[in-house]
C-alpha positions in Angstrom: 48.5 68.9 79.8 48.6 65.7 81.1 50.1 62.1 79.9 47.3 59.3 80.5 48.9 56.5 82.7 48.0 53.5 84.1 50.0 51.0 86.8 47.6 48.0 86.9 45.7 48.1 90.3 48.5 51.0 91.5 45.1 53.4 92.2 42.7 50.8 93.3 41.4 52.5 96.7 38.5 52.3 99.3 37.7 56.5 100.1 34.6 56.7 100.5 32.1 59.5 99.9 28.1 60.0 101.1 25.9 62.3 99.0 25.8 65.1 101.7 29.7 65.4 101.3 29.7 65.0 97.2 27.2 68.2 97.3 28.9 70.0 99.7 32.4 69.5 97.2 29.7 69.8 93.9 26.7 72.0 94.4 23.3 70.9 95.0 22.2 71.4 91.0 25.4 69.0 90.0 24.7 66.4 92.7 20.7 66.5 91.9 20.3 62.9 90.4 21.6 61.5 93.6 19.2 59.9 95.8 19.9 61.0 99.8 20.9 57.2 101.1 23.7 56.8 98.4 27.4 56.2 99.7 30.5 55.2 97.0 32.7 53.0 98.1 36.4 54.1 95.7 37.3 56.7 93.2 38.0 55.7 89.5 39.3 57.5 87.1 40.0 53.8 84.4 37.5 51.0 83.9 40.5 48.7 83.7 40.5 49.2 87.7 37.0 49.9 88.3 35.2 47.6 91.0 31.6 47.8 91.6 30.4 50.5 94.1 33.3 53.0 93.0 32.4 56.5 91.7 33.8 57.2 88.9 36.2 60.3 87.4 36.1 60.9 83.4 39.3 62.7 82.8 40.1 64.6 79.6 44.0 64.8 77.9 45.3 65.6 75.1 45.4 61.7 73.9 42.1 60.4 75.5 38.5 61.2 76.6 37.2 58.8 79.1 33.8 60.9 78.6 33.7 57.6 76.2 33.9 55.4 79.0 31.1 56.5 80.8 28.8 53.9 79.8 31.8 51.7 79.9 32.0 52.1 83.5 28.0 51.7 84.4 27.5 48.3 83.3 30.6 47.5 85.6 29.5 49.0 88.4 29.8 52.5 88.9 27.7 53.9 91.0 27.2 57.6 89.2 30.3 59.2 87.9 31.4 62.8 87.5 31.8 64.1 84.0 32.5 68.1 82.4 29.3 69.9 81.1 30.3 70.8 77.8 28.5 72.7 75.4 29.0 70.2 72.6 26.9 67.9 74.2 28.1 64.2 75.7 30.5 62.2 74.1 29.5 58.8 75.7 30.1 55.6 73.2 26.3 53.5 74.1 23.6 54.0 76.2 23.6 55.6 80.1 21.9 53.1 81.8 18.1 54.4 83.3 18.3 56.0 86.7 22.7 55.7 86.4 23.9 59.1 88.4 26.2 62.0 86.1 27.6 64.6 88.2 28.4 67.3 86.2 31.2 69.7 87.0 33.6 72.4 85.4 36.3 70.2 84.6 37.0 66.9 86.0 40.9 67.3 86.9 39.5 69.8 89.7 36.8 67.2 91.5 39.6 65.2 91.8 41.5 67.7 93.6 38.8 68.0 95.9 37.9 64.7 96.3 41.2 64.2 97.1 41.7 67.1 99.1 38.6 66.1 101.1 39.6 62.8 102.0 42.9 64.3 102.8 41.5 66.2 105.5 40.2 63.0 107.2 43.3 62.3 108.3 45.5 64.3 111.0 48.6 62.5 110.3 52.0 63.9 108.7 52.4 64.7 105.5 55.2 65.0 103.5 55.6 67.0 100.7 58.6 66.8 98.1 58.9 69.4 95.4 62.6 70.6 92.9 64.0 71.2 90.1 66.1 67.0 90.8 66.0 64.4 93.0 62.5 64.4 94.4 61.7 61.2 93.5 65.1 59.4 95.1 64.3 61.6 97.9 60.7 60.8 98.5 61.7 57.2 98.5 64.5 57.6 100.8 62.3 59.5 102.9 59.7 56.7 103.3 62.8 53.8 103.8 63.5 56.3 106.7 59.7 56.7 108.2 59.5 52.9 107.4 61.9 52.4 110.2 60.4 54.4 112.7 56.2 53.9 111.5 56.7 50.4 109.9 56.3 50.0 106.0 52.4 49.5 106.4 51.9 52.8 108.1 54.0 54.7 104.7 52.1 56.2 102.1 54.1 57.5 99.6 53.1 57.8 96.2 54.9 55.1 93.8 57.2 55.9 90.8 56.8 60.0 89.7 53.3 60.0 89.4 53.7 63.7 90.6 50.8 65.9 88.8 47.2 67.0 89.3 46.1 63.2 88.4 49.1 61.4 90.2 49.0 63.2 93.6 45.1 62.7 94.0 44.5 59.0 92.7 48.0 58.7 96.1 46.3 60.7 98.9 42.9 58.7 98.2 44.5 55.7 99.3 45.2 57.3 102.7 43.6 54.9 105.2 43.3 54.8 109.1 46.1 52.5 108.8 49.1 54.8 107.7 50.2 57.3 109.9 52.3 59.4 107.7 52.2 59.5 103.9 55.8 60.7 101.2 54.1 63.1 98.5 56.0 63.7 95.7 54.6 67.0 93.5 55.7 68.4 90.9 55.4 70.9 88.4 55.5 71.9 84.8 53.2 75.5 84.1 53.2 78.3 86.7 50.2 77.6 89.4 51.4 73.9 89.9 52.5 73.7 93.4 50.6 76.1 94.7 47.7 74.0 93.2 49.4 70.6 94.2 50.1 72.4 98.0 46.4 73.0 98.2 45.4 69.3 97.7 47.7 67.6 99.6 47.5 69.9 103.1 51.2 68.9 103.7 52.8 69.3 107.0 55.7 69.4 106.2 58.0 70.1 103.2 61.5 69.6 101.1 62.4 71.1 98.4 65.5 69.4 97.1 67.0 71.9 95.1 66.6 75.0 92.1 67.8 74.1 88.8 66.6 74.2 85.2 63.4 73.0 84.6 60.5 72.8 82.9 61.7 76.1 80.9 58.9 76.2 78.4 56.5 77.7 80.6 58.3 78.8 83.7 61.9 81.2 81.2 63.9 81.0 84.0 65.5 80.3 87.5 63.2 82.8 88.8 60.5 81.7 87.2 61.6 78.3 88.7 62.3 79.1 92.5 58.8 80.9 92.3 56.9 78.2 91.2 59.3 75.4 93.8 59.2 78.3 96.7 55.2 77.8 96.3 55.8 74.8 98.7 57.2 77.0 101.2 54.5 79.8 101.2 51.9 77.6 102.3 54.0 76.1 104.9 54.4 79.7 106.4 50.2 80.0 105.6 50.1 77.4 107.6 52.6 76.3 110.3 54.1 74.2 108.3 57.3 72.7 108.5 59.9 72.9 105.7 63.6 71.3 105.8 66.1 73.3 104.1 68.4 73.1 102.2 70.5 75.7 102.2 73.6 74.5 99.9 71.4 75.8 97.3 71.9 79.6 96.8 68.0 80.1 96.3 66.8 78.0 98.6 69.2 79.4 101.4 67.3 82.2 101.3 63.4 81.0 102.6 65.6 80.6 106.3 64.8 84.9 106.4 60.5 84.3 106.8 59.8 80.7 107.4 59.0 80.5 111.3 59.2 77.1 111.3 62.0 75.6 109.6 65.2 72.6 110.0 68.5 73.5 107.8 70.5 70.9 105.9 74.1 70.7 104.5 77.1 69.5 103.2 78.4 72.4 103.0 77.3 75.2 105.6 76.4 75.2 108.8 73.3 73.7 109.2 70.7 72.2 111.9 71.6 68.3 110.1 74.6 68.7 108.4 77.3 65.7 106.8 80.8 65.2 106.0 80.6 62.8 102.6 83.4 60.5 101.3 83.7 59.5 98.3 84.6 55.4 98.1 86.1 53.9 94.7 82.4 53.0 93.5 81.2 56.1 94.3 79.2 55.4 96.9 79.3 58.3 99.9 80.0 57.3 103.4 78.5 60.3 104.8 79.0 61.3 108.6 76.2 63.3 110.2 75.8 65.6 113.1 72.3 67.0 114.2 71.8 69.8 116.7 68.9 69.0 119.2 67.8 72.3 120.0 68.6 75.8 119.2 70.6 77.2 122.7 73.3 77.6 124.0 73.2 74.0 125.3 71.6 72.5 122.5 72.8 68.7 122.1 74.3 67.1 119.6 74.1 63.9 117.6 76.2 62.5 115.2 76.1 58.9 113.3 78.0 57.4 110.1 76.3 56.0 107.0 78.0 54.0 104.2 75.4 54.4 100.9 74.9 52.4 99.1 73.7 54.5 95.7 76.1 56.9 93.3 77.5 60.2 94.0 77.3 63.3 95.7 73.6 64.3 94.8 72.2 60.8 96.2 74.1 61.3 99.4 71.6 65.3 98.7 68.6 63.1 99.0 69.5 60.9 101.6 70.2 64.4 103.8 67.4 65.4 103.2 65.3 62.5 104.1 67.2 63.0 106.9 66.0 66.0 107.8 62.4 65.1 107.6 63.0 62.0 110.3 64.8 64.3 112.5 61.4 66.7 111.8 59.8 64.0 112.6 62.2 63.3 116.4 63.7 60.0 115.2 67.0 59.2 116.8 70.0 59.9 114.1 70.9 56.7 114.5 67.5 55.3 113.2 68.0 57.1 110.5 71.8 57.0 109.9 70.9 52.2 110.1 67.6 52.7 107.8 69.9 54.6 105.0 72.5 51.6 105.1 70.0 49.6 103.9 68.3 51.9 101.6 69.0 50.1 98.1 68.1 51.9 94.6 65.9 50.0 92.4 65.1 49.5 88.6 61.7 50.2 87.0 60.4 47.3 85.5 60.0 48.4 82.2 64.3 48.8 82.5 65.1 53.0 83.3 66.2 53.4 87.7 68.1 56.2 88.6 71.9 55.8 89.1 70.9 52.2 89.9 73.9 50.1 89.5 74.0 47.0 87.5 76.5 44.6 86.1 77.0 43.4 82.4 80.1 41.8 81.1 82.0 43.2 84.0 81.2 46.4 82.8 80.2 48.7 85.3 76.7 50.5 83.7 75.0 53.3 86.1 71.7 53.4 84.4 70.3 56.7 84.8 67.8 56.4 82.2 64.7 58.5 84.4 65.0 62.2 83.4 67.6 64.2 82.8 67.7 68.1 82.8 71.3 70.3 83.3 71.3 70.0 86.8 71.1 66.6 87.3 72.8 65.8 84.0 75.5 67.7 86.1 75.3 65.6 89.5 74.8 62.2 86.3 78.4 63.0 85.4 80.0 63.4 88.9 79.4 60.7 89.6 80.6 58.9 86.5 84.1 61.3 87.5 84.4 59.3 90.8 83.6 55.9 89.7 87.2 54.0 89.4 87.6 52.0 86.4 89.0 48.6 87.3 92.5 49.2 86.3 94.1 52.2 85.1 93.9 51.1 81.7 89.9 50.6 81.6 88.0 52.8 81.4 84.9 55.7 81.6 82.2 56.6 79.5 78.9 58.4 78.7 75.9 58.1 76.4 73.7 61.1 76.9 70.1 61.2 75.3 68.3 64.7 74.5 67.5 67.1 77.9 63.6 67.5 77.5 61.5 70.2 78.0 64.0 73.8 78.4 61.6 75.6 75.8 63.8 78.2 74.1 67.4 77.3 75.6 66.9 73.9 75.1 69.8 74.7 71.9 72.0 77.0 74.9 72.0 74.1 77.4 72.9 70.8 75.3 76.0 72.4 73.7 77.3 74.4 77.1 77.0 70.8 77.9 79.1 69.3 75.2 81.8 72.4 75.4 81.9 71.3 79.2 82.1 67.9 78.0 84.6 68.4 75.3 87.4 69.5 77.9 86.7 66.6 80.5 90.2 64.3 80.4 87.9 61.7 82.3 86.1 60.9 79.7 87.3 58.5 76.8 84.1 58.2 75.4 80.5 60.3 74.8 77.6 58.9 72.8 75.1 61.2 72.2 71.3 60.2 70.9 68.4 62.1 70.3 67.0 65.0 67.9 68.2 67.9 71.3 71.5 66.3 70.5 71.6 66.5 67.5 71.1 69.6 66.8 74.1 70.4 68.9 76.8 68.4 67.9 76.2 69.3 64.3 76.4 72.2 65.3 79.2 72.2 67.2 81.2 69.0 65.3 84.0 71.0 63.9 85.1 71.9 67.6 84.6 68.4 69.1 86.9 65.7 69.2 86.9 62.1 68.2 85.4 60.7 71.5 82.5 62.5 70.5 79.6 59.8 68.4 76.4 60.9 67.3 73.9 58.1 66.6 70.6 58.1 65.2 68.8 54.9 67.2 69.5 53.5 69.6 71.0 49.5 67.8 73.3 52.1 66.4 74.2 53.2 70.2 73.9 50.0 71.1 76.1 48.6 67.9 79.0 51.2 69.1 78.6 50.8 73.0 79.5 46.8 72.2 82.5 48.1 70.6 83.3 50.8 72.6 82.8 48.4 75.8 85.3 46.2 77.8 85.2 44.7 80.4 86.3 47.0 83.5 85.1 49.6 82.0 82.5 52.2 83.3 79.2 53.7 81.3 77.0 56.1 82.2 73.3 56.3 80.5 71.1 59.6 80.9 68.5 60.6 79.4 65.0 62.0 79.2 62.1 59.7 80.0 60.8 60.9 76.8 63.5 59.4 75.2 63.5 56.3 76.7 67.1 55.2 77.1 66.8 52.2 78.5 65.8 50.6 75.2 69.9 50.5 74.3 70.2 48.6 77.8 67.4 45.9 76.7 69.6 46.0 73.2 72.3 44.8 75.2 70.8 42.7 77.1 70.9 44.3 80.5 68.8 42.8 83.0 66.9 45.0 85.3 68.9 44.5 89.0 
């Protein structure tokens, strides 16, 4: 199920639909109340940002039902509302104005997707879909940043934040206008079939899968399930003649090269169309030396360039390589791509959470990765922490780690495996744990863990302990799943958003 979200003004759009288009999408019976000269401008799912002339789509979720807002939408100037058929009657709050058109469908979430698909098909532009177990939001941001250098920032539409589900993706596509010449759309999943659904809505011309790793195991069950789900994007591209950007460093993705007719490979470790070697600075900011093969015959020319990333860790280098591969597939020069990546800076959100964002507090370097966590992203973040050099030999590295959510039956095993690995990690002076899943693993292994492990039940306790542990020159990684909101610890420490 989907949780409701709202970002003020984020999804205001001017996507227009005629009555004939709506009848084609939803049928004569569902649209019988529409007059023949009716045209809407803009699709809205939230009455707080609804504008006069919009078409209102009443979504349902676990904790909300926008059918209660249909009357409000009509009063604010909506021209019609799409609602779900109900055997239990309508649940409007108030009386629907006389003559206000209601389009009755089986599922309003699917109706929103149908509207977005119809609107997307009006544009013959490259649309890049970004999927994967970890790193997709950063890859999406880096890719959009790279393409902005070639096409201009105003011409690139991208997913905001990680709004990558069956609500966020359609609302992103509905923002397409004639001013856009390319789009980068993040697509996510938490159950089988979702990547296929989103691929059919987005109709991407290009696709990136960052990696295959343990994610959303409650419904995807295991790595084989994750692979089947994520690679639905590549299967769509194969059927439609699109271009796949394949990370051949990932064993499961490398197999995809055998059947994808149109693809470009990239790698930090193997032979590929686009390769890069990585040198890590003392701050763990990677320097990448790119090499790109122009053409596939024996006389192919090679282009090369270097880039100093202002982001931390090898995982960021891999994300940058994926973004570069997209640029290459759209005929950007490797020099232009490198220049764009040099100017990229990860930033924390207004709420305070970040994706490997480096911040400074009382002389302490903090890596803010409170955005999300699963086993593959946790491993990458800890590798980045190990590669960072504290100010002096007497300074230390500290990790504060929260739960990795949505791992299903594998959750306890994965949290225990993480702590067992960290037990022998001499590079970390202290490990601070919090969250219910971490508590179970900590309690199970407590007698085998060293004194460098501490469990804190609350965020104020975490902040208090960190104040005692940390000194100027130390390095702190703070990471956990979005639901645990570890940025609140940073707020208690009064760490500013950079």
